[in-house]
N, C-alpha and C positions, 0 to 999 in steps of 0.2 A: 934461352931467350926466344921469345916468340916475336915475330915481326908481321906487320900488316901494311899494305899500301892501299890507299883509297883514291881512285881517280874520279874526279868530279865530286869532291868532298862536300860541297856546299858550305854550310856554316859549322859542320863538324859534330852536330848533335848525335846523329846516328852512328857516326864513326866512334865517338866516345862510348856510346852504349854498347856497341859490339866489342870494342877493345876491353872494356871493363868486364863484360860478361865472359869473354874468352881468356882473360888474364894476359892480354897482349901487352908487352912492355915497350915496344918500339913501333911507332906509327909514322908513316910518311904520307902526307896529303898533297894532292895535286888538284888545282882548279884553274880555270882560265881567268877568274877574277881575283886580283890580289886581296881585295877586302875580305873575301870569303876565306882565303887561306889565313889571313891575319886573325880573323875571328876564330878559326879552328885552332890556331896556336894557343889561344887563350883558354881553350877547353881541354885540350889533350897535349900530351908530351910529344913534341915533334923532333924527329931526327932528320938532319940534313946531310 
């Protein structure tokens, strides 16, 4: 299993692109704005 953490994930578009390209199966995102994290969760699989 590959894991990735993205600090300052924004809306998750780049995070998803990188995770898909590298075959990463578990992604944790962190951002100061809850709305951005929520939008990221809709794009990528989130592990908490």
